[in-house]
VEXVO-859601 format. One record per residue: residue number from 1; x, y, z of N, C-alpha, C in turn. Coordinates in pm, whole numbers, plus 32768, in hexadecimal, padded with zeros to 4 digits. Each point is the difference from the previous one (the first is absolute). Layout:
N
+-------+------+------+------+------+------+------+------+------+------+
! pavex !  nc1 !  nc2 !  nc3 ! cac1 ! cac2 ! cac3 !  cc1 !  cc2 !  cc3 !
+-------+------+------+------+------+------+------+------+------+------+
!   NUM !    X !    Y !    Z !    X !    Y !    Z !    X !    Y !    Z !
...
+-------+------+------+------+------+------+------+------+------+------+
//
This chain:
115
+-------+------+------+------+------+------+------+------+------+------+
! pavex !  nc1 !  nc2 !  nc3 ! cac1 ! cac2 ! cac3 !  cc1 !  cc2 !  cc3 !
+-------+------+------+------+------+------+------+------+------+------+
!     1 ! EECB ! 933C ! 3C95 ! 8001 ! 7F73 ! 801F ! 7F8E ! 7FE2 ! 8062 !
!     2 ! 7FA1 ! 7FAA ! 7FDD ! 7F92 ! 7FE1 ! 805B ! 802F ! 7FAE ! 8077 !
!     3 ! 7FBF ! 8013 ! 8071 ! 801E ! 7FB8 ! 807A ! 7FAE ! 7F81 ! 8000 !
!     4 ! 803E ! 7F8D ! 800B ! 7FBB ! 7F80 ! 7FF8 ! 7FD6 ! 7FCE ! 8089 !
!     5 ! 7FB4 ! 7F95 ! 7FFE ! 7FD2 ! 7FBB ! 8078 ! 8075 ! 7FB3 ! 803E !
!     6 ! 8018 ! 8015 ! 8082 ! 806A ! 7FBA ! 8048 ! 7FCB ! 7FD2 ! 8087 !
!     7 ! 803A ! 7F93 ! 8035 ! 7FDC ! 7FCF ! 8085 ! 807F ! 7FED ! 8052 !
!     8 ! 7FFD ! 8035 ! 807B ! 8073 ! 7FF9 ! 8059 ! 7FD1 ! 7FE4 ! 808E !
!     9 ! 8060 ! 7FE2 ! 8056 ! 7FE8 ! 8003 ! 8090 ! 8033 ! 8086 ! 8030 !
!    10 ! 7FBD ! 8039 ! 8061 ! 802A ! 8081 ! 8035 ! 7FDD ! 8009 ! 8093 !
!    11 ! 8054 ! 8045 ! 804A ! 7FE6 ! 801A ! 808D ! 7FCD ! 808F ! 800D !
!    12 ! 7F95 ! 8011 ! 804C ! 7FC5 ! 8083 ! 8012 ! 804E ! 804A ! 806D !
!    13 ! 803E ! 806D ! 7FDA ! 804E ! 8051 ! 805E ! 7FA5 ! 805A ! 8050 !
!    14 ! 7FA6 ! 8048 ! 7FBB ! 7FA0 ! 8056 ! 8046 ! 7F8D ! 8021 ! 7FA2 !
!    15 ! 7F92 ! 8024 ! 803E ! 7F8A ! 802C ! 7FB6 ! 7FFE ! 8098 ! 8001 !
!    16 ! 7FEE ! 803B ! 7F8D ! 7FFE ! 8092 ! 7FF5 ! 7F72 ! 8035 ! 8013 !
!    17 ! 7FA1 ! 7FC1 ! 7FBE ! 7F72 ! 8020 ! 8012 ! 7FB1 ! 7F84 ! 7FD9 !
!    18 ! 7F7E ! 800D ! 7FEE ! 7FAC ! 7F8B ! 7FE7 ! 8012 ! 7FBC ! 7F7B !
!    19 ! 804A ! 803E ! 7FA4 ! 8017 ! 7FBE ! 7F7F ! 8091 ! 800B ! 7FD0 !
!    20 ! 805B ! 801D ! 805B ! 808D ! 800D ! 7FDC ! 8057 ! 7FC4 ! 806F !
!    21 ! 8064 ! 7FB3 ! 7FD8 ! 805B ! 7FC4 ! 8062 ! 808F ! 8001 ! 7FC8 !
!    22 ! 8060 ! 8001 ! 805C ! 808E ! 7FF9 ! 7FDD ! 8028 ! 7F6F ! 800D !
!    23 ! 8031 ! 7FC4 ! 7F90 ! 8021 ! 7F72 ! 7FFC ! 8093 ! 7FE8 ! 7FE4 !
!    24 ! 8034 ! 7F93 ! 8038 ! 8086 ! 7FCE ! 7FDF ! 7FE9 ! 7F86 ! 7FA9 !
!    25 ! 8013 ! 8011 ! 7F7E ! 7FDF ! 7F99 ! 7F9E ! 8079 ! 7FA7 ! 7FE6 !
!    26 ! 7FE9 ! 7F7E ! 8007 ! 8068 ! 7F9C ! 7FE6 ! 7FFC ! 7FDE ! 7F6B !
!    27 ! 8063 ! 802F ! 7FB5 ! 8005 ! 7FE6 ! 7F70 ! 804B ! 7F7E ! 7FE1 !
!    28 ! 802A ! 7FBA ! 8066 ! 8047 ! 7F81 ! 7FEC ! 8096 ! 8014 ! 8001 !
!    29 ! 8049 ! 7F93 ! 8014 ! 8093 ! 8000 ! 8002 ! 8038 ! 8067 ! 8062 !
!    30 ! 7FBF ! 800A ! 8074 ! 802A ! 805C ! 806A ! 8002 ! 8092 ! 7FD3 !
!    31 ! 7FA7 ! 8021 ! 7FA7 ! 7FF3 ! 808A ! 7FD1 ! 7F7B ! 8037 ! 8031 !
!    32 ! 8006 ! 806E ! 804C ! 7F89 ! 803C ! 803B ! 7FF3 ! 8091 ! 7FD2 !
!    33 ! 7F85 ! 802F ! 7FFD ! 7FE2 ! 8087 ! 7FD2 ! 7F93 ! 8038 ! 8059 !
!    34 ! 8013 ! 8077 ! 8038 ! 7F9B ! 803E ! 8054 ! 7FBC ! 8071 ! 7FB4 !
!    35 ! 7F7B ! 8000 ! 8005 ! 7FB5 ! 8066 ! 7FB8 ! 7F74 ! 8010 ! 803B !
!    36 ! 7FC6 ! 8072 ! 7FE5 ! 7F75 ! 801A ! 8023 ! 7FA9 ! 7FC3 ! 7F95 !
!    37 ! 7F97 ! 7FB6 ! 8029 ! 7FA5 ! 7FC0 ! 7FA2 ! 7F71 ! 8029 ! 8020 !
!    38 ! 7FB2 ! 800F ! 7F99 ! 7F73 ! 8022 ! 800E ! 7FAF ! 7F82 ! 7FE6 !
!    39 ! 7F99 ! 7FEA ! 8051 ! 7FAA ! 7F8B ! 7FED ! 7FAA ! 8013 ! 7F84 !
!    40 ! 8004 ! 7F9E ! 7FA7 ! 7FBD ! 8005 ! 7F7F ! 7F68 ! 7FF5 ! 800E !
!    41 ! 7FB9 ! 8055 ! 7FB9 ! 7F70 ! 7FF3 ! 7FF4 ! 7FAD ! 8032 ! 8074 !
!    42 ! 803F ! 803E ! 8064 ! 7FB4 ! 8034 ! 8072 ! 8029 ! 8090 ! 801E !
!    43 ! 7FA6 ! 8046 ! 8043 ! 801D ! 8087 ! 802F ! 7FCD ! 800A ! 808E !
!    44 ! 805B ! 8010 ! 805E ! 7FDD ! 800D ! 808E ! 7FF2 ! 8095 ! 8021 !
!    45 ! 7FB3 ! 801F ! 8068 ! 7FF1 ! 808D ! 8028 ! 8088 ! 803B ! 8026 !
!    46 ! 8012 ! 807E ! 7FE0 ! 807B ! 8046 ! 8026 ! 8005 ! 8010 ! 8098 !
!    47 ! 8079 ! 8009 ! 8035 ! 800F ! 8012 ! 8091 ! 7FBF ! 8082 ! 802F !
!    48 ! 7FFB ! 8063 ! 7FA8 ! 7FC6 ! 8082 ! 8023 ! 7F69 ! 7FF8 ! 8017 !
!    49 ! 7FC0 ! 7F8E ! 7FDE ! 7F70 ! 7FF1 ! 8016 ! 7FE0 ! 7FDD ! 8091 !
!    50 ! 8067 ! 7FEB ! 8051 ! 7FEA ! 7FE1 ! 808D ! 7FEA ! 7F6C ! 8017 !
!    51 ! 7F8F ! 7FDE ! 8040 ! 7FE5 ! 7F76 ! 8028 ! 8001 ! 7F9C ! 7F8C !
!    52 ! 7FC2 ! 801D ! 7F8D ! 8003 ! 7F9D ! 7F93 ! 808F ! 7FE2 ! 7FCF !
!    53 ! 8050 ! 8066 ! 7FF1 ! 808B ! 7FEC ! 7FD4 ! 8052 ! 7FB6 ! 8067 !
!    54 ! 7FEB ! 8022 ! 807E ! 8049 ! 7FBE ! 806D ! 7FD8 ! 7F6E ! 800B !
!    55 ! 7F7F ! 7FE2 ! 7FF1 ! 7FD0 ! 7F75 ! 800A ! 803C ! 7FAB ! 7F91 !
!    56 ! 8005 ! 8036 ! 7F88 ! 8038 ! 7FB7 ! 7F8E ! 8095 ! 7FE4 ! 8016 !
!    57 ! 8049 ! 8066 ! 8028 ! 808F ! 7FEE ! 8019 ! 8019 ! 7FA0 ! 8073 !
!    58 ! 7FB3 ! 800E ! 806C ! 8012 ! 7FAA ! 8075 ! 7FE9 ! 7F6D ! 7FDE !
!    59 ! 7F96 ! 7FE1 ! 7FB5 ! 7FE4 ! 7F76 ! 7FDB ! 8073 ! 7FC8 ! 7FAD !
!    60 ! 802A ! 804D ! 7F9C ! 806C ! 7FD2 ! 7FA9 ! 8081 ! 7FEC ! 8050 !
!    61 ! 801E ! 805E ! 8059 ! 8079 ! 7FF7 ! 8053 ! 7FFE ! 7F80 ! 8054 !
!    62 ! 7F90 ! 7FE5 ! 8041 ! 7FF4 ! 7F8A ! 8056 ! 800B ! 7F7D ! 7FB1 !
!    63 ! 7FD3 ! 7FFF ! 7F84 ! 7FFB ! 7F84 ! 7FB3 ! 807B ! 7FE3 ! 7FAB !
!    64 ! 8052 ! 8066 ! 7FE2 ! 8070 ! 7FE2 ! 7FA7 ! 8089 ! 802C ! 8031 !
!    65 ! 800A ! 805C ! 805F ! 8084 ! 8032 ! 8029 ! 8056 ! 7F8F ! 8036 !
!    66 ! 8079 ! 7FF6 ! 7FCB ! 8060 ! 7F9B ! 802A ! 7FED ! 7F78 ! 7FC0 !
!    67 ! 7F94 ! 7FEC ! 7FB8 ! 7FE5 ! 7F80 ! 7FC1 ! 8049 ! 7FF5 ! 7F7B !
!    68 ! 801A ! 7F83 ! 7FD9 ! 8030 ! 7FE5 ! 7F79 ! 7F88 ! 7FD2 ! 7FB0 !
!    69 ! 7FE2 ! 8048 ! 7F96 ! 7F8B ! 7FE8 ! 7FAD ! 802A ! 7FE0 ! 7F72 !
!    70 ! 7FA1 ! 7FCC ! 7FB2 ! 8013 ! 7FF6 ! 7F70 ! 7FCF ! 8084 ! 7FC5 !
!    71 ! 804E ! 8035 ! 7FA5 ! 7FDF ! 807F ! 7FC0 ! 7FF6 ! 7FE8 ! 7F6A !
!    72 ! 7F8D ! 8022 ! 7FC8 ! 7FEE ! 7FF8 ! 7F6F ! 7FFB ! 8091 ! 7FCE !
!    73 ! 8062 ! 8021 ! 7FAD ! 800C ! 8088 ! 7FCC ! 7FBC ! 8008 ! 7F78 !
!    74 ! 7FA6 ! 8061 ! 7FF2 ! 7FB0 ! 800D ! 7F86 ! 803C ! 8063 ! 7F9C !
!    75 ! 8023 ! 8075 ! 8030 ! 8037 ! 806B ! 7FAC ! 802F ! 806F ! 805D !
!    76 ! 802F ! 806E ! 7FC8 ! 8029 ! 8073 ! 8050 ! 7F93 ! 8068 ! 7FFF !
!    77 ! 7FF2 ! 8049 ! 8070 ! 7FA0 ! 806D ! 8003 ! 8040 ! 807E ! 7FC8 !
!    78 ! 7FB7 ! 806F ! 8001 ! 8033 ! 807B ! 7FC3 ! 8079 ! 8039 ! 804B !
!    79 ! 801A ! 7FD0 ! 807A ! 8075 ! 802D ! 804D ! 8074 ! 7F9E ! 7FF6 !
!    80 ! 7FF0 ! 7F97 ! 7FB1 ! 806A ! 7F9E ! 7FEF ! 8001 ! 7F91 ! 8068 !
!    81 ! 7F9B ! 7FFD ! 8057 ! 7FF8 ! 7F96 ! 8066 ! 7FC0 ! 7F84 ! 7FC3 !
!    82 ! 8030 ! 7F8A ! 8026 ! 7FBC ! 7F86 ! 7FD3 ! 7F73 ! 7FF9 ! 803A !
!    83 ! 7FA1 ! 7FDA ! 7FAD ! 7F78 ! 7FE3 ! 802D ! 7FFC ! 7F6B ! 801A !
!    84 ! 7FE0 ! 7FD9 ! 807C ! 800E ! 7F75 ! 8028 ! 7F81 ! 7FC8 ! 8040 !
!    85 ! 7FF5 ! 7F7C ! 7FF5 ! 7F9C ! 7FB5 ! 804A ! 804D ! 7FAC ! 8064 !
!    86 ! 7FD5 ! 8004 ! 807E ! 8046 ! 7FB9 ! 806B ! 7FB3 ! 7F83 ! 8029 !
!    87 ! 804A ! 7F93 ! 8014 ! 7FC7 ! 7F81 ! 802D ! 804F ! 7FCE ! 8079 !
!    88 ! 7FB7 ! 7FCE ! 8063 ! 803E ! 7FCA ! 8079 ! 8018 ! 7F6A ! 7FEB !
!    89 ! 807F ! 7FD3 ! 8001 ! 801C ! 7F71 ! 7FE8 ! 7FD5 ! 7FA6 ! 8073 !
!    90 ! 7FDA ! 803B ! 8072 ! 7FD8 ! 7FAF ! 8074 ! 7F6C ! 7FDC ! 7FFC !
!    91 ! 7FB8 ! 8028 ! 7F98 ! 7F72 ! 7FE0 ! 7FF8 ! 7FEC ! 7F76 ! 7FC4 !
!    92 ! 7F86 ! 7FCC ! 800D ! 7FE0 ! 7F7F ! 7FC3 ! 7FF4 ! 8013 ! 7F69 !
!    93 ! 7FFA ! 7F93 ! 7FB6 ! 7FF6 ! 8008 ! 7F6E ! 7F84 ! 804F ! 7FD8 !
!    94 ! 7F8E ! 7FE6 ! 8041 ! 7F84 ! 8047 ! 7FDE ! 800D ! 8095 ! 801C !
!    95 ! 803F ! 8024 ! 8071 ! 800F ! 808C ! 8023 ! 8066 ! 8046 ! 7FA8 !
!    96 ! 8060 ! 7FB5 ! 7FC9 ! 8069 ! 803C ! 7FB1 ! 7FC8 ! 804A ! 7F86 !
!    97 ! 7F8C ! 7FD4 ! 7FD1 ! 7FC3 ! 8043 ! 7F8E ! 7FD1 ! 808C ! 8022 !
!    98 ! 7FFB ! 8021 ! 8081 ! 7FD4 ! 8084 ! 8029 ! 807B ! 8051 ! 802E !
!    99 ! 8022 ! 8063 ! 7FB5 ! 8074 ! 8052 ! 801D ! 7FE6 ! 805D ! 8076 !
!   100 ! 806A ! 803A ! 8034 ! 7FF4 ! 8069 ! 8066 ! 7FAE ! 8073 ! 7FC5 !
!   101 ! 8019 ! 8020 ! 7F81 ! 7FB6 ! 806B ! 7FBD ! 7F6A ! 7FE4 ! 8007 !
!   102 ! 7FD8 ! 7F84 ! 7FDE ! 7F72 ! 7FDB ! 7FFF ! 7FC6 ! 8002 ! 808D !
!   103 ! 804D ! 7FD6 ! 8063 ! 7FD1 ! 8004 ! 808A ! 7FDE ! 808E ! 8029 !
!   104 ! 8052 ! 8061 ! 7FD6 ! 7FE6 ! 808C ! 8022 ! 7F7D ! 802F ! 7FC1 !
!   105 ! 7FE7 ! 7FD5 ! 7F85 ! 7F81 ! 8022 ! 7FBE ! 7F8B ! 7FC1 ! 804B !
!   106 ! 800D ! 7F7E ! 8022 ! 7F95 ! 7FB8 ! 8045 ! 7FDC ! 803F ! 8085 !
!   107 ! 8065 ! 8036 ! 8045 ! 7FEB ! 803D ! 8083 ! 7FD4 ! 8092 ! 7FF9 !
!   108 ! 7FF9 ! 8037 ! 7F88 ! 7FD7 ! 808B ! 7FF1 ! 806D ! 8064 ! 8023 !
!   109 ! 807D ! 7FD0 ! 8004 ! 8072 ! 8057 ! 8021 ! 8039 ! 8044 ! 7F86 !
!   110 ! 7FD0 ! 7FDA ! 7F8B ! 802B ! 803B ! 7F81 ! 7F8F ! 7FEE ! 7F9B !
!   111 ! 800A ! 804A ! 7F93 ! 7F9F ! 7FF3 ! 7F94 ! 804B ! 7FD5 ! 7F81 !
!   112 ! 7FB9 ! 7FBF ! 7FA2 ! 8044 ! 7FD8 ! 7F83 ! 8030 ! 807A ! 7FB4 !
!   113 ! 8071 ! 7FEE ! 7FBF ! 803B ! 8069 ! 7FAF ! 801C ! 7FC6 ! 7F77 !
!   114 ! 7FCA ! 803B ! 7F9B ! 8019 ! 7FD0 ! 7F77 ! 8086 ! 8037 ! 7FD2 !
!   115 ! 8063 ! 7FA6 ! 7FEB ! 8086 ! 802C ! 7FD3 ! 8011 ! 7FE7 ! 7F6E !
+-------+------+------+------+------+------+------+------+------+------+
//
């Protein structure tokens, strides 16, 4: 069964590394689901790389931890995690077109990943 495109609100519980976060997803009707999600289309440096991995994780942690974001789920990765694009609902309409994923690319904290 293919995994389809879905959009939800989710609260970020914690950031695992520069391209993975643990989210509490609101599926509606007071139904919540917690899972690890990978950011779609980007690859951040591993934590084992030292400063680059730490910088990527630190930026993501500061910008999304504890926030409620819009989550667009694209498909599942090879580990069964949802591949997601994150959007901050507190941005202006013009900024909303730029996802958290894209911001990380723009800042050089991640590189594009062809999925």
